[in-house]
C-alpha positions as CSV (number, residue, x, y, z in Angstrom):
1,X,24.3,-2.8,-8.8
2,X,24.8,-0.5,-11.6
3,X,21.4,-1.0,-13.1
4,X,19.6,-0.9,-9.8
5,X,21.5,2.6,-8.9
6,X,19.5,4.0,-12.4
7,X,16.1,2.3,-11.3
8,X,16.4,4.1,-8.3
9,X,17.3,7.2,-9.6
10,X,14.3,7.1,-11.9
11,X,11.7,6.4,-8.9
12,X,12.6,9.1,-7.2
13,X,13.1,11.5,-10.7
14,X,11.1,14.7,-11.1
15,X,11.3,14.3,-14.4
16,X,10.4,10.6,-14.8
17,X,7.2,11.5,-11.8
18,X,5.9,14.5,-14.4
19,X,5.6,12.2,-17.4
20,X,4.2,9.3,-15.8
21,X,1.3,12.4,-14.4
22,X,0.8,13.4,-17.6
23,X,0.3,10.1,-19.0
24,X,-2.9,9.5,-16.5
25,X,-6.2,9.2,-18.3
26,X,-8.7,11.9,-17.4
27,X,-10.3,9.5,-15.2
28,X,-7.0,8.2,-13.4
29,X,-6.6,12.1,-13.4
30,X,-10.2,12.4,-11.4
31,X,-9.9,9.8,-9.1
32,X,-6.5,11.0,-8.0
33,X,-7.9,14.2,-7.4
34,X,-11.2,12.9,-5.5
35,X,-8.9,10.5,-3.4
36,X,-6.7,13.2,-2.4
37,X,-9.5,15.7,-1.4
38,X,-11.0,13.3,0.6
39,X,-7.5,13.3,2.2
40,X,-7.6,17.0,3.2
41,X,-11.5,17.3,3.8
42,X,-10.6,14.3,6.6
43,X,-7.8,16.5,7.9
44,X,-9.8,19.6,8.5
45,X,-13.1,17.8,9.5
46,X,-11.1,16.2,12.5
47,X,-9.0,19.4,13.6
48,X,-6.4,17.4,15.1
49,X,-3.4,19.8,14.6
50,X,-1.5,17.9,16.0
51,X,2.2,16.4,15.1
52,X,-0.1,13.3,14.6
53,X,-2.8,14.8,12.7
54,X,-0.4,16.1,10.4
55,X,1.1,12.9,9.7
56,X,-1.9,11.1,9.0
57,X,-3.0,13.5,6.1
58,X,0.4,13.3,5.0
59,X,0.5,9.1,5.0
60,X,-2.5,9.7,3.1
61,X,-1.6,12.0,0.7
62,X,2.2,10.1,0.1
63,X,0.0,6.4,-0.7
64,X,-2.7,8.3,-2.8
65,X,-0.3,9.5,-4.8
66,X,1.7,6.1,-4.4
67,X,-1.4,4.1,-5.2
68,X,-2.5,5.7,-8.7
69,X,0.8,4.8,-10.2
70,X,1.2,1.3,-9.3
71,X,-2.5,0.9,-11.0
72,X,-0.8,2.3,-14.5
73,X,2.7,-0.1,-13.5
74,X,5.0,2.7,-13.0
75,X,7.9,2.2,-10.9
76,X,8.0,5.8,-10.3
77,X,5.8,4.6,-7.5
78,X,8.0,3.5,-5.2
79,X,9.6,6.5,-4.4
80,X,5.9,7.6,-3.0
81,X,6.2,4.3,-1.4
82,X,9.1,5.0,0.6
83,X,7.3,8.1,2.0
84,X,4.1,5.8,2.5
85,X,5.8,3.4,4.8
86,X,8.1,5.9,6.6
87,X,5.2,7.8,7.8
88,X,2.5,4.9,8.2
89,X,5.5,3.2,10.7
90,X,5.0,5.9,12.8
91,X,0.8,6.7,12.9
92,X,0.3,2.5,14.3
93,X,3.8,3.0,16.9
94,X,1.6,6.4,18.0
95,X,-2.1,4.0,17.8
96,X,0.1,0.7,19.0
97,X,-1.3,-1.7,16.6
98,X,1.8,-4.2,16.5
99,X,1.0,-6.1,13.3
100,X,0.8,-3.0,11.7
101,X,4.1,-1.7,13.3
102,X,5.8,-4.9,11.8
103,X,3.9,-4.2,8.4
104,X,5.5,-0.9,7.5
105,X,8.6,-2.4,8.2
106,X,8.2,-4.6,5.7
107,X,7.0,-2.4,3.6
108,X,9.7,0.0,4.0
109,X,12.2,-2.8,3.0
110,X,10.1,-4.1,-0.4
111,X,10.4,-0.6,-1.7
112,X,13.7,-1.8,-2.3
113,X,13.0,-5.1,-3.6
114,X,9.4,-3.8,-5.7
115,X,12.7,-1.3,-7.7
116,X,14.4,-3.9,-8.2
117,X,12.3,-6.4,-9.9
118,X,10.3,-3.9,-11.8
119,X,13.5,-2.5,-13.2
120,X,14.6,-5.4,-14.2
121,X,11.3,-6.6,-16.3
122,X,11.1,-2.5,-18.1
123,X,14.1,-3.3,-19.4
124,X,13.3,-6.7,-19.9
125,X,10.3,-6.1,-22.0
126,X,11.5,-2.2,-23.3
127,X,8.2,-0.8,-21.8
128,X,7.6,1.9,-18.6
129,X,4.8,0.1,-17.2
130,X,4.9,-3.0,-15.8
131,X,2.2,-6.4,-16.8
132,X,0.5,-8.1,-15.0
133,X,1.0,-12.5,-14.4
134,X,-1.0,-14.6,-13.6
135,X,-0.7,-17.3,-10.0
136,X,-0.3,-20.9,-10.8
137,X,-2.6,-23.5,-8.4
138,X,-0.3,-24.3,-6.3
139,X,1.2,-20.6,-6.2
140,X,-2.5,-20.2,-4.2
141,X,-2.2,-23.0,-2.5
142,X,1.5,-22.0,-1.0
143,X,0.6,-18.8,-0.3
144,X,-3.5,-19.6,1.9
145,X,-1.1,-22.2,4.0
146,X,1.8,-19.7,5.1
147,X,-0.6,-16.7,5.0
148,X,-2.8,-19.2,7.7
149,X,0.4,-20.0,9.6
150,X,2.0,-16.5,9.8
151,X,-1.2,-15.1,11.1
152,X,-1.8,-17.4,13.9
153,X,2.0,-16.5,15.1
154,X,1.0,-12.8,15.2
155,X,-2.1,-13.4,16.9
156,X,0.1,-15.7,19.6
157,X,2.8,-12.8,20.0
158,X,0.4,-9.4,20.2
159,X,-1.7,-10.9,22.8
160,X,1.3,-11.5,24.5
161,X,2.5,-7.3,24.0
162,X,-1.2,-6.8,24.5
163,X,-1.5,-5.2,21.1
164,X,-5.1,-3.7,20.0
165,X,-7.4,-5.2,18.3
166,X,-5.5,-8.9,18.0
167,X,-7.7,-10.8,15.6
168,X,-7.8,-7.9,13.1
169,X,-4.7,-6.4,13.1
170,X,-2.7,-9.8,12.9
171,X,-4.3,-10.6,9.9
172,X,-2.9,-7.3,8.3
173,X,0.6,-8.2,8.0
174,X,0.2,-11.5,6.4
175,X,-1.9,-10.3,4.2
176,X,0.1,-7.3,3.8
177,X,3.4,-9.5,2.7
178,X,0.8,-11.6,0.1
179,X,-0.1,-7.9,-1.9
180,X,3.8,-6.3,-1.4
181,X,5.1,-9.3,-2.5
182,X,2.6,-10.4,-5.2
183,X,3.9,-6.6,-6.5
184,X,7.1,-6.5,-6.5
185,X,7.0,-9.6,-8.6
186,X,4.0,-7.7,-10.7
187,X,1.1,-10.1,-10.6
188,X,-2.1,-9.6,-10.3
189,X,-3.4,-11.4,-7.5
190,X,-1.8,-8.8,-5.6
191,X,-5.4,-7.0,-5.6
192,X,-7.4,-9.8,-3.6
193,X,-5.0,-9.2,-0.5
194,X,-5.1,-5.2,-1.3
195,X,-9.3,-5.6,-0.8
196,X,-9.1,-8.0,2.1
197,X,-6.4,-5.2,3.5
198,X,-8.0,-2.3,3.4
199,X,-11.6,-4.1,4.5
200,X,-10.2,-5.0,7.8
201,X,-8.3,-1.7,8.4
202,X,-11.6,0.3,7.8
203,X,-12.9,-1.7,10.2
204,X,-10.1,-1.2,12.6
205,X,-9.7,2.4,12.4
206,X,-13.4,3.2,13.3
207,X,-13.0,1.3,15.5
208,X,-10.2,3.1,16.7
209,X,-12.1,6.5,15.9
210,X,-14.2,5.4,18.6
211,X,-12.1,6.2,21.5
212,X,-10.5,9.2,19.4
213,X,-7.0,8.0,18.8
214,X,-4.4,10.1,17.2
215,X,-4.9,10.5,13.3
216,X,-8.2,7.9,13.7
217,X,-9.7,10.5,10.8
218,X,-7.5,11.0,8.6
219,X,-6.9,6.8,8.5
220,X,-10.3,5.5,8.0
221,X,-10.7,7.5,5.4
222,X,-7.5,7.0,3.8
223,X,-8.5,3.5,4.0
224,X,-12.0,3.6,2.2
225,X,-10.3,5.8,-0.4
226,X,-7.6,2.5,-0.7
227,X,-10.1,-0.1,-1.3
228,X,-12.0,2.3,-4.3
229,X,-8.7,2.4,-5.5
230,X,-8.0,-1.1,-4.8
231,X,-11.2,-2.0,-6.7
232,X,-9.9,-0.2,-9.6
233,X,-6.5,-1.3,-9.7
234,X,-8.2,-5.1,-9.6
235,X,-10.1,-4.0,-13.0
236,X,-7.4,-2.9,-14.8
237,X,-4.8,-5.9,-14.2
238,X,-7.4,-8.4,-14.4
239,X,-8.0,-6.5,-17.6
240,X,-4.8,-7.5,-19.2
241,X,-2.6,-10.4,-18.0
242,X,1.3,-10.8,-19.4
243,X,2.9,-13.9,-18.9
């Protein structure tokens, strides 16, 4: 428990956050700035200064910072993950995307799991960054089967509760569960799930934008930048695999 509390403190430490940001390469810093500017530009362009609009831009900023830190394998990403998941939960609630609401609740819980797992790995390796791991063939098969079962169950549930864009929305929770779980255990295959999530989310938020839904433009731009980051993250993690 003491180790876990120490890891939580490290995740939220301003000193550690500053150290991690300073260690970003020039290219990573440039990517971070571009993604942040994209969020601010979308917010200004949309002219949605309602509470949902402000929440959308807050979500975007927190998520972008969270992602760039994940790319590098820094445990400090989880501090931003808590903020991102909480804000996205409220945005999804405003848009009545039931599967996404469940997804963000799961994300919030998994930040705790992630801190625990990454903290253990960092102590074992005596390093500052988590190394990438590779799934076995059996693990891949189990992931696919479990995802399909969960997807069809969610289609049934979200249809019953009259959710929006059911077939697309229901795919997000299984993919996000896969991505977040693989991320928590340090598997490089998480990026395959994140790329799929981002492509589907871009379609969903584009459709929501057509109906002038709250924070839709900010969320659309966010998911485009997330897709760019996911491709970059996949490059980094697949380039060097750990155990």
